[in-house]
N, C-alpha and C positions, 0 to 999 in steps of 0.2 A: 391570523391568516391562513389565507385559501392555497390547496397545493396546487402543483404544475398542472395541467391541462396540455392532450395533444393539440388544443388552435393555439394554443400559446407558443410554440415553435415558430410560427411565422415570423412574430416579432422580433425573434433573434438574430433573422438571418445569418443563420449559418450555413459555409462555403462549402463546398461539394469538391472537400480538397482534405490532403491527411493533415493532423494537426494532435491538439491536445485539448480534452474539455475538462470542465469543472463544474460541477453541482452545487451550489452552495444554499444555505438557508437563508431566511431571512434580515438575519444580519451580514449578508456577504463572505458568513465562515464557509470555509471548504469542506464539504463532506466527504468529495469522493472526485477521484481522478483518473478519467482514462485516456486510452490512443485509440483512431483512427486512420481509417484509410481515407472514409470521408466521414468528413464531422457531422454534414446534414441527414447522413441515411445512416449513422451508428445512433445518434441521440434519438433519433426518430425512435429507432427500433426499444426504447426503454419504457414506451407508451403503445405497444401491440398489446390487444386484448387477451392475449396469454401468456400474462407474463407470468402469473402463479404458475404454472404447470410449468416452463422454460427455462424460468433465472430464479427461483423458490420466492419464498415470503421474504429472506431479507434486502431483497433488491425495493419489492413493496413496501416495503415501510422504509427507505431509503426518498422512493419518488413522492411519498406520502407528505415526508419533510422537506422537499426540496421547494424554493422559493422560485430559482432562475438557474441559466447557463449559460459562462461564457466560455470561451475560447481561444487559443493560440494556436494560429496554422503555422505548419513547417513547411521545409522544400521538398521532404521528404517525406516516407513513411518507417524510414534505418532514424531519422531527427526524431520521429513522433514517438517511434517506441525508447528509442533511450533518452527522449527528454523527459518522458511520462515517471522513468525511474527518479532519476534524478528530482524531479518536485513533489515526487510523492516521500522521498525523507528528508526534504526542505518542510514540505508543511506537516505533514503523518496527517493525513486524512481521517477522523471517524471509521469512515467505511471501504478503506483500503485495508488491507489483509497486511500486515506488518510484518517488515523481518523476522522478527522474534514469534510471530504468531507459526512457523513454517520453516525446519530448517533445510526441509528438502528442494526450497528456492535456491535460483541459481545466482554467479554474483563475477565479474571480472576482473582479473587480480591482476596489476601488474608490479612485477619485482623488481628490488633495490639492488641493483647490480651495473656493472660496466652495462654489459649490453642487456636489459631489462627483456624479460620476460612477458610474455602476454595469455594470460589462462584462462577459461570457461570452468568453473566446478559448481558443486554445489556450496549452498553456505557452509555446511554441517562438516563438508570435507576440509574447505578453509580453515575454518575452526582449529581443526585438529593438525593442519602440515602447517600454516604459515603463523609467526608471529607481528607485532606490529614495527617490528625494527626492517624485517624483513621486505617489508611491501611500501611501496610511495603513494600507491594509488589503488584502489578498491571500489567497483561500481555496482549495483545493483541496492536491494534485491529484485530480479526478475522473476517472476511465474512459470513462463514456460524457456525450459531449456534449450527444448527444438527453437524457437524464436530467436533466443540470443547465438543459438551456433549460427544459425542463417545470417543474422546481422554482421556474426565477425567473419564469415567470409566474404561478405560484400566490403566490408570495412578494410579487412586484409588485403583486397585487391588494391584496394587504394594506396594504402601505407604498409606495405609488408611489414611482417614483424618475426621475432623470434619466437619460438615456443617451446621446441625441445632438444635443436641444434646446439652441440656447444662451439665458442667461438675459439677460432686458430687462435696457438698459441704459437706460433712461429717455428714449431720442430714437424719435420716431415714432412712429405707433400699435400697441401690444402687438397680437401676434397668435398666440395657444394652436398648436402642435404637433397634430399628429397626435395620439400617445400623452394629451398633454393634454383631447381633445378628446374621448378613450373614456374617460379616469378613471384611466389608467396614469403617467403624469407631473404632479404637482400643480402644474406652470404657473408656474415658475420664467419661461418663455420669455414668460409676460402678465406677468406681474408682480403674480401670484395666492399667491405663496407668500414670506414673509420667510427668511431664513437659517436663526435660529434657529430656527422651525416646521421648517424640512427637513432641519434637523440631526437632530432627533429621530425623524424616519423612517431614515436614517444608522442610528444608533442603535441603532434595534429591529431592521433587519437585520444590523447585527455579530455584535448579540446573538442573534440566529438561527442564523447560522452558529458560535456560539461555543457553543452549546447552553445560553444561557442563556434559558431558559422563563420564569422566577419574575421575573427584571428586566424581560421583555417584559411579564407582567402588569400587573405593579407600575407601569411606566411609564405602560402605557395609561389605567391606572384614575385615574392621578395627574392627565395631564392631563382624562380624562374629568370630572372632578370641579373642575380649574379654571377649565375655560369654562364650568362648570354655574353654578357663585360669581358669573359676570360675566353671566352671562344670556345667554352665546352657546349656546343651545339647539340650534343646527344643528351648527354643530361637536360640541358634546358626543354630539349623535344620530349624528354618522359616527364617533366613537371609541369609542361602545357596542358599533356593527356590525361597527367592526374586531374586539372583541374578542369577539364571536360567533364572527365568521368563522374568527378563530386558533383558537378554541376546538371549532371545525368542519369543521377541512379537509378537504377532497375531492377527495384525492390516492391513492386505491389502486391504481391504474394507475401510479405512479411506479416502484417495483418490480417489473420483472417478473420471472417464475423462469427468468431463461436463461442459459447454458452461463457461469460464473465464470471473469471476463475471464484474473483474474489467475493461473489453472491450465492454460491453453490452451499445450500443449507449444512453443511459441514461447518460454515462459521458462522451459521445461527448462534447470535449473541443475547441468552436472556438474562438480565438483571433480577434479584429479587430483592425485596427492601421488610424489615420487620424493625418490630420496637418491641424491647423489654423489661423490664418495670418490678418492684414489691409495691403490693397495695398503692399504687400512684405515685412511689417516688423512685429516685434516679434512674431515670428512663435514659436508655441510652437505643443508639439505633445501630445497625450492621448493612451492608449491602454485599450479596456475593454473585460469583457469577456461571454461568455455565455455559458453556463454548461446543456445539456438535452436541452432542453427548458428555462431555467431561467438565468435571467440576475446575475452573482455572485458580487454586488458594491464592495465588501470590497477587492476584484483585481481590481478593475479597478487603472490604473496606470496614472500620469502627467509627462512629460518630457519637461523641457525648453531648449529648441535650443538655439545654440549659434548664436549670431548677425551675424557670418558669413556666415550662413548657407544662398544660394542665392533663392534659389523654393523648389517644393515640392517635387521633388525627391532626395536632397540631406537630406530633413528632415526626407524622408524614411528611408532613409540608417541609419541615424542619430539612429533613436528612434528602428530599428530591431538589430541594432551593441548592443543597449545599454539594451535591452529588455534581448537578448541571452546571454549577457556576468553574467545575472541570474542564474544559474543553479541550483539553489533551488526553484524556481518557478515553478510547473508542464509544459511541453513543452503542447503546443495545436496542436491538430488533424487536425487543418484548421487553414489556414488567410487570413481575408479577406482585400482588400486594397480598398480604394476609389478610383475610375479615372478608368481609358485602360488601353489599352493593355502594353503601358510603364511603367506606374506605374506598373502594374501584372510582369513584365520582370525585375524591377529595382528590386523589394522583392526579384524576384527566385535567381537574382543573387548574393545579398547581403548574401541570406543564403546559397546558394551552394560554399561562401566562406568561411563560416561558417562551412561547413561541415555538414551541415543539407540539410532534404529532403522531407520538410515539404509542402504538398500540399497549392498553394494560387488559392483565383479566387479574381477577382475584380468587383467590381458595378460601373455599365457607368450609369451615368446619362443626361439629357435630360435637354433643355434650364431652366427648371424651377425646376432645383438639383430634380429632380425625376427619381427615378429608370427606365432605362429602358432595361437593359441586364445584364448579369452577363456572366461574361468571368472566363472559368476554364474548368477540368473535367467535363463531364456531370456526371458521377458519382457522385461525390461532390454537385453538383448544385439539383438534381432530389431529391437527399436523404435529402438535409439540407437549401431548399432555404430560407422558413421562419425565419428558423433561420439566414441565411447567412445575409437577408435584414435587422433585427431586432438588428442584429452586429452592421453591417452598421449605423443604423438610432441613436444607440446608440452612436457609437462611433462622428459622425459629432455632435451631440450632446453636447456628454461633453466635446469634443476640442473647440467649443466657448464660452459653460459656462466657462472653466478654462483660455482662452484667454480673456474673459472679464474683467474675475473675477483680471488677470493682469491689464491689461489695467486702469480701474477702481484705481488701486493700484497708479498707476506713476502720473494720475490727481492730 
């Protein structure tokens, strides 16, 4: 399988318009989802010559595996931003940072109340403050809190909502909150809107986050006609203005052409595999994961190998084949093998047979089983030498521990 090149982009007919793009492997599986103000310009930027310096090795690894790019256009940049979040949650692509990977990401929360609030908050704060029964919808994760806040400013002008004020309870003199005074809250704090009418705004917000543009337009058109039939011309005109604004959203600054956060090397994923046995029997295999500079122990995996496997090369083939049958696991950006050139070539052949172009390095040991050399691309070795050695050491430790556990059970 050949990896994509810049000259391949001409065949994709990418438009100069907002939308969402999908990097796919040779089987058509989505590897990464991104958003763009201009699909043509954003995808082209992935093939710039300074890729390693500006985006890091993780992006280079993904581009090496990519077979094609598909896209979905949107009517506005705002819709691209919201659609990207929804599709990432639906497809969980291996090269997108997952919600569980970073609790500092943000989300939009719609509360379960008579007059629901719409709130923007960090995921870690949401998990502390709310239970499932307190909310009717949660959207995210969103990488950029500022982008999300900017998006909500646009949404709130279209569909005003409550965030802080308390609904008027009929006691005393009704008083508009500050946001109601400037048109961003529909005024339940002053008794200006009923529960049924307010819920239409919430329904439109939920449809916008779910990518249901057609449903929003139908809802607004229906509201406008209903008000007109009842001779409520002022309300009908207000909905007509909302419809116009929805079709002419000015949001070009929402998506900036900045570094793609998912590909910063703080999220660079290294997987190391190792085989353990005693005198050639009871072989077991393991996988360990280092992300950034940290051990991700919750993602370590054990492989009990068949008795028919006679050597470490066969064991390595078995581990890699079984590991990459799990497409729901995020793919590594670099693979570390314990052994020499033949071990490295064995891994590369298995990966090639699976249509994968993930770079491999192997750690060569001396007679005391201490690292003496790292075979592989110099760029990867220089960038991540410390993490490569950590991964290799962890894999060896984890394999021995697993093997001893099984051996003790047999006794």
